[in-house]
N, C-alpha and C positions, 0 to 999 in steps of 0.2 A: 741420976741425969733421969729425964722425962722418956715417956711411951708416947711417940706416939703411928700416925699410919704406917709410915717406911719399916717401924719395927714391930708394930700389930703383923705386918702384910712379910717381914723375915720371920717374924714365930711362925705363924701360918705353912710358909715352906719347909723349914726348917721339922717342924710335925710332922709336915708331907715325906720328906725323907724319910727321919725315923720310922713312918711306916712302911716305907718301902726297904728298907735295912734289916726290918724284921719278917714281910716279906718275901727277900732274898736271902737271910739266913735259912727261914725252913726250905727253901730251892734247892740253896744251895747245900744240908746236913744228907737231905732227900738224893739229892742229884748221886751225891758222892759213894754213899749208903749203896746207888747202884750201876755204882762201877764206872762212873766220872774220873777224872783226873783231871788235878785244878793246875792251873800252866802258870807261869807267871807270878808264885805266891807272895816275893817280895816290892813290887813296886803296888800290891795293894796298900798298903799304909799311905804312903805317899796319896794316894786320892784321897782318903779319910784326912788327912790335913788338908788337901787343898777344896774342897770343897763345908770343911771348917768353919777352915779360914774365912777363907769368902764368905757364910752366910754371919759371922762374928766381925769381921770386920763391917759389913752392911749394917749389922743391927748395932755398934758401939760409937761407929764415924761418921751415918750420916747425924744429921741432925734430926730432930724431933720434928720439927717446925717444916721439915722441904718438902717440897710442892712436890706433888704424885706427877707426873708424867702418866692421866687416863689410856691415853692410846699405847706407850709401849706397857702397859699394865695391861691391856686386853692383849697384844702380842705375845705379851710374855702369859701368859693364861691359852693362848691358842699352843705355845709351845708347853704347854702343862698336858695339854690334849695329845700332843703328838706322845709324849712320855708313856701315858697309859694307855697310850695305844697303840706303842713298842710291848712296854708288859703284858698287854692283852696277849697278842700273834703271838708271842714266846709262852704263856701261863707258865705250866712251872718248871719252861724251864730258861725261864729268868732271872736272872744272877748278878749283886755284884760286880762279881768271881769270874773268870775266866776260866767255867771248867768242862770239859769236854770227853767225849766218848763214840768210837765208835758204831755204838749200838745205839747213842740219840740221832735224831732226825736231824734232816737240815731242814731250816725253816725258811720261807717261799714265797711267802704270802705278806698280807697285811705290807706293811711300808719296806719289807725286802724287797717287793718287787721292782720300790724304784730305785733302793740304793741299798749300800751295802753300809753294814753301824749305824743304821739310822737313831739308835738314841745319841751315839757320840755326837748323829747333828744337835739331834734337841738339845742336852746338854752343853755345848759347845756356844750355841745360841742362846739358851739359859743362861748362862756367867756372865756374857756382855748387857745384853736386854737387864733385869733384873737390877742392878747399881745401876745402869741407866738410867730407868723408871725415877730414880731419886736423883738424877744430874751430877752421881759421882761415879765421872768420867774416869777418873786413876783407876777406882777398883777393878773395873770394867777392861782395863788396858791391863795391869797387870795378871788379873784371875786370868784372863783371856791366854795371854803366852807362855803361866805357868800349866795351867790346861792343855795347851798346844806340846809342848813337849813330854807331858804325862800319856799324852794321846796320843804321838808317835811313835814310843813305846808297847803303850799297850794294846795299840792295831800291829803294830808285829808279831806280838803273842800270841793274838789272837789269830791271822791271820795263819800263823804256822801250826795253829792247834786245829784251825777249821779245815789247814789242807791235808792233814793227815788225815784225816775223812772225807775228803776231795777225791780226793787220790793225789 
């Protein structure tokens, strides 16, 4: 298998995700040590499989010679900026798990001023847009549907956890 621009882009995204996971794991440990409680632990491995499968499917199924749509790639870059905005806004409270405590502040600034769960909006768009950058419509559809199902489950869990803090 030869590695072309699509594979390099997917590798770059994978490296960003690994860096996020390291940061999230550090935050998770600290939040749990400070009285946080994890909600919905059972669904988390499914997200790992979904996101890993998404990247693997793109890496191995997109031809190395596939054209890369520059406009969609720029849009994907803007989505990454949105992801960074969410992470920066939550700071030490950002994690890939649902960790909550009555002692933790409810964040209502940054993108949270405009929408509830902004990270999920960004991730939903990323999962569709990156495959579309390479013309891989089938993966955009498959992983978007799977992501929607998992997010439906996760948002219910997160809303329950936040509801306990909001009264």
